[in-house]
Structures are given as C-alpha cells and as structure tokens.
N, C-alpha and C positions, 0 to 999 in steps of 0.2 A: 678482354674480348677482342678478337681480331678486327682490325680497322675495316676491312672489306665487309665483314659480317655486320658490323654496326651500320655501315652505309646502306647495305641491302635491306636491313631491318627498317631503317628510316624511310627508304624509298617506298616500301610496301604500305606505309601509313599515309593517309590523305591529310598530311599536315605540312606546313612550311617549316623545314628543319634547317637551322642555321648553327654553324659551329663558330665560336668566337676565336678570331685570330689574334687581334689586339683589342684594346678597349675601343668600342664603337665600330669595329670592323669585323664582319662576319663572312663566312664562306657558306654557300648554298650546298646542302647535302641532299642527294637524291633528287627525284623529279619534283617540279613545282605542282602544288595541288590545283584542282580545277577551278576553285573559287578565286585564285590569285588574280587572274586577268580581269575579273569583274571589278576589281578595286584599283589595280595598278597597271599603268600602260607601258612601263619600261620592259623591254625584251630581256629576260634573264634566263639563265640555264644553270644546270647543275655544275658545281665546281667554281662558279664565278664568285669573286670576293665583292661584297657590297658593304657600304656603310648605311646605317639605318637613319634616313632623314625623318625628322620629327613631323613634317607635314604629312607624310604617308603613314607613319606609324605613331601617331600622336598618343595613342593609348599606352605606348611603351615608355613614355617619358619618365614616369615615376617608377615603373616596374624595373627598368634597367638599372636604376640605382640600387634597388634591393637585390637584383640578380648579381650585380658586381660584388656586393658584400657577401652574398651566399657563396659565390665561387671562390672568393679570397679566403673566407673563414669556413671552408667546407667541413662539414661534420658528417662522417660516414653513417651516422644514425639517421640523418635527414637526406632522403633520396631525391626530393624535388621541391621546388618552390613555385607556388601557383600565383598567378596575377589576379585570379577571380574573374568573374564574368563581366564582359563589356559588350556594347552593341555598336555596330557600324552600319551605315546605309550606302548601298552601291549606287551606280549611276542611274539605275532605273527606279530608285526610291525604295527598293526592297531591303528590309532589315536582316542583318546577319548577327549572330551571337558568336563571340570568340572567347577563348581562354588561352593564355600563354603559360609556359612552364620553363623554368630554369633547372637544368639537370647537370649532373657531374658523373661522367662515365669514363673509366680508365684514364683519369687525369685530363679528359677532354671536356670542354665547357659547351653545352648546347642550349640553344634557345628554340623552343618548339611552339608554333602558333597553330591552334586547332580551331576550325569552324565546327560549332556544335551541331548544327543542322537538326536532324530528327531527334537526337538525344535531348536537345534543349526543349523541344515540344513535349517530349515524354516527361521531362522534369517538371515543366510548367503544368502539365495535366495532373501529375501526381500531387504537386503543391496545391493546385486548385481543389482536387478531391480532398486533400488533407484539411484545407480550410472549411470545405463544406461539411465534412464529418465532425470537425471541431464545433461548428455552429450547431449541428444536430445534437452532439453530446451536451453542449451547454444548455440547449433547450430541454433535453431530457432531465438534466439536473434541476432546472427550474420547475419542470412538471412534478418531479419527485418531491421537491421542497413544498410545493403546493399541496400535494397529497399528504405529506407528513403533517402540515399545518391542519389539514382537514381531519386527519386521524386524531391529532391532539385535541381538537375542538370537540369531536364526537365523544372521545373517551372522557374528557372533562365533564361533558353534559351527563354522561352515564354515571360518572362518579358522584355528581351532585344528587342525582335521583337515588342512587344506591345509599348515600348517606341518609337521605330522608327515610328510606325503608328501614335502615338500621335503627333510627330513632323510634320508629313505630314499634319495632320488635322489642326495643328496650322498655317502652311503655307497657307493652303487652305482658311482660314478665311480672308486673305488679297486679295484673288482673287475676281473677279467680277462674283459671282455666281448667278444663277437664284434663284427665291424664292424656287423652288423645290429642287435645289442643296443645298441651305442653310438648308432646312429641313432634307435632307439626311445627311449632315455634322453634324448637331446637334444630329441626331440619332446615328451616328457613334461615336461621342464623348461620349455620354451617355453609349453606350455599352462598350467602352474602360474603362470608369471609373468603371463600374461594374466588369469587368475582373480584373482590378487592385485591387479592394477590395477583390475579390475572392482569388487572388494570395497572398495578404497580410494575409488573414485569414489562408490560408493553411500553409504558412511559419511559422506564429505565432504558430499554433497548433502543427506542427511537431517539431519545434525547442524547444518548451516548454516541450515536452514529454521527451527529453533527458537532460533537465536541472536538475541537482541534487538539492534536497531541501537545502542542506547545502551551496549551492552557492548563495542562496538568501541573500541579504544584510540585516543585522539586526542592524547595527550600527546607532547611531543617526545622523551621518553625511550623510549617504546615504539614510536613510529611508525617504519615501515620506510623504508629508502632504496631506491628502485626500481631505481637503477643497480646497486647491489650485488646485489639479487635477480636481475636479469637475468644478471649475470656468473656468479653461483653456479649458475644453471640451465644456462647454456651449458657450464660446466665439468663438470657432472654428466652431461649428455646427449650431449656431443660424441663419446665413444667409441661409443655406439650408432649415431650417424649415420655415423661412419667405417666401421663394419662393413658398412653397406649402401651405401657409396660415395655418401653424401649430405653435402654441406657445410653447416655451421651457422655463419653469420656474424653479427657484431654490426655495425651501421652504423658507418661511419668518422666521424671528426670529432665525436664526442660530447664536449661540454664537461664535463670531470670536475670543474671548479671550481664548477659550479652546485650548489646544494643541491637534491637530487632527493628530498627527504623528502615522502611523501604520507600521506594519511589512510588507515589500514587496520591490518591485523595481519600481522606478518612471515610466519608459517607459511602463512596462507591466501593471501597475495599470491604467495608462492613457488609455491603449488599452482596458482593461476590461470595464472601464466606457464608453468609446466610443462605444464599441460593444453593450452594453445594451441600450444606448441612440439611436444609429442608428437602433437597432432592434425595439424600440418603434416607431421611425420615420417611418419605412417601413410599419408598421401595423396600423398606425394612419390614420384617415380620415380627410379631409380638415376642417378647422375651429375648430379643437379640440386642446387639451392641453396635453403636456408631462411635468410631474413634477418630479424633483429630490429631494429626502429627505435625510437628514443627521442628525443622533442623536447618543448619547452615549447609549450603552447597556452593562452596567457593565464594564468588562475589554475589551469590544469590541466596535467597531464602526459599526453602522448599516446604510447601504445606500439602498434607495428604488428608483425605477424608475417606475412611474405610467403613463399609457396611457389610452386613451378613445377609443381604437379600438374594434375589434370584440372578442378579447380574444383568448385563446388557446382551441382547442377542447379536451375533456376528453381523447380521445384515444392517443393524442399526448403528454400529460403531462409527462407520465412516461419516455419518450425518449428524452425530451427536451434538456438535457445536455449531450447526447451521441454523439459520432463522426458521422458526416454525417446526423444528424437529421435535417429535414427541415419542414417548414410549407406546407400546401396543395398547395399554389401558387408558391412554390419554390423561388420566388423573385430573381432569378438569382444568388443565393449564393450557397456555397459548403456545408452548414450545419456544419461549424466548429467554428463559432463565439461563441456560448454558450458553446460548448465543451472546447474551449480555456479558457473561463472565469472560468469554473469549475476546470480544472486541475491546473490553475494558482493559484486560491484562496486556493485550498486544500493544495498546497505545502507550503503556508504561514500560515497554521493553520486556514484558514477561511472556510466558507461554503456559498453556493448559493442556491436559491430556487425561486419558482414561486407560486403566489396566484392569483386566479381570483378576480376581484374587484366586490363587491356587486352591485355597480352602473353601471357596465359594464367596459370592458377593462381588462388590465393585470397589475399586479405588479410583477416585478422582483426585488429581494432583495439579498444582500449579507452582511456577517459580516466578519470583519477582526480584529484580536487582536491588541490592542493599544501597542505601543512600550513603555515598562516600562523605565522611566527615572531614572537614578542613581543619 
C-alpha cells in the first residue's frame, strides 16, 4: 500500500495513530482525534516524533510489551493485536473507554488508540439485554421444571387410581356376569390398557427430556445388544399380533455372529423398538404383515419396521416426530411415542426417519452408532 494512501486512511479515522520509529519512539500519523486534548495538555501535531510517557499512557505499560513481541514475530495470519477495553477519566471526571491495537502494514508498525464512545454504550446495552434475557430464560426453565414435576405428580395419581380400577376388573372376571356384562367388562379392560400405555408414553417422554446425554451408558458392560432387544420385543408382542390376525416377522438371514452392541440404554432401547412395532400394529390391517429389519450401515446399525397399512398422509409427515403429534384417528394415544423415540435416539448420536413404501404402507427406520470395542 502507498505510504500517502496509508496516511490519508489513518487521518480519516477518529483515532490516535502512531507509527513506531524505534522502540519506545513513535511518529504521529494523520490528525489528532478530538478527545486527545481532554486528556493531554502537550501541543502535538501530525508528523511529530514522540516517546510514550508512562504517566500519560499508563494503560499501555503492559500492552507495549506484547505489541513489541507481535511486531518482531509478525505472523501474516494475525492482522492485529488488541489491548482489550480500559477506562480513563478526563479532567472533568467523565469516563472514556479506550482500546488499543498493534498492527503491521507493509512492514510498518502502527499503534492505534481508539475512543469507543457510542459503540461502547451500544455494547453495554447489548450485554445488559443479553443478561436480562438469560435471566428470563433461566426463569422459564425453572417454570417448566415445576410444570414437569406437576405433570409427573398428576400422572402418578392417575396411575394409582387406574391400578385400583384394574384390580376391580380382575375381580369381576370371577363373577357370574351376563353376556352383556362380560362385553362391558372387556371394553373397560381395553380402555384401561390404552390409558396405561398413554401414561407410560407420557412418563417416558418427559423423563427422557431431563436425562443428560452424558448419563447414557457407553461402557461395554451396560451397552445393549440390539439383536437381543428386537427378539425380546417380538416375543412379547407376537400374541397381540396373532389375536388380530397380523403377522410379526424378523427379517431372515440375520448374521447372529456379528456383535450388534450399540450405544444406548437397554430399557429405553427396548421402549423405542416397542413403540415403533406397536405403532405399526395400530395402523396395520388384518391379514397383513409387519417386518423388522436389521443390518450394518458402516459404523452404525440400521433398524427398519415395515407395515402394510395405509401409510402416513403427506401433511402429517413433517410433524411425525414432534411432541403431541397424532394420526388422524388419534388411536387413543397422547402423540408422544414417536417423539420419545426421536429424543432418545438423538441423545445417543442416532437418527430416526419415515419413508412411504412404494408397495403401500410405512417404513419407520432408525440408526444407532455401534459401540467401538477396545
């Protein structure tokens, strides 16, 4: 850059611009800023060489040491060195905020001193607002935690009453009921089962929201084997599928010699798989099939759950994994099952998704990272 252009540029800025001539000796570049005379009484002008006395520039005492090192060991990747903010008080008692910079331009060493003025006030205003918003955010978090506690208490109370109702239903099965009474009893039992599942989904979702990611076990001793989890879920749910003439299959040709250990927690992984399989069950038609697939996908394990139902309408797809999202028929659920699956898998470094099947029906899939064996 041409020397005169550099000088003109510095003159246009409301800063004290000094070019180092020798160590401790500087030349004034451009015009002196307006604020200078409010602090220093010496008559100075552009082009004059000055040494920087510590009594007038006390804030530069330590910064000049760093600046000298910066100029000597100049790295082209580092364009400037900042002193950080400091405050000075003028003769009238008014505070001013300053910042100094050491820069290196065309092998010339410059020391720039800038009064922050309005920009400092703007920064302070932004910082103050940031503090206020942080306090508001923290209060909202506390309020949400209180609501979560209230929800847990209410649901717990409902669960206790529901348990008592189930006991009464169990006793009624031993009574001599009329055919119509037995029909009503069966309806009541089914409704109770739905409510129990709703409560479990709600508790699972809300409790998982407050579970910290670092609390998820990753040790080989605690980590789940996803193949075993799928097999246990199939064994548990197969009777329900059979009652409604729906087949539940596990993909053939699964290599059981592979280590299917994944990052996660056994009970929550079982719940994720159960939620997806139960979801497929609810939307399947009689005499159809639900198929669970398992395969390696690089450093991940891929699980798929395919059904032959009516699929998901396009307008529902974008909200499938959001809290309280439900299908059109509601199915007596709270809309928390898929949400629970998403937040659980994401905390373990996994991902979940949905695809419509070309032949009809739905595919829900998720990937989890395999646990690296040492």
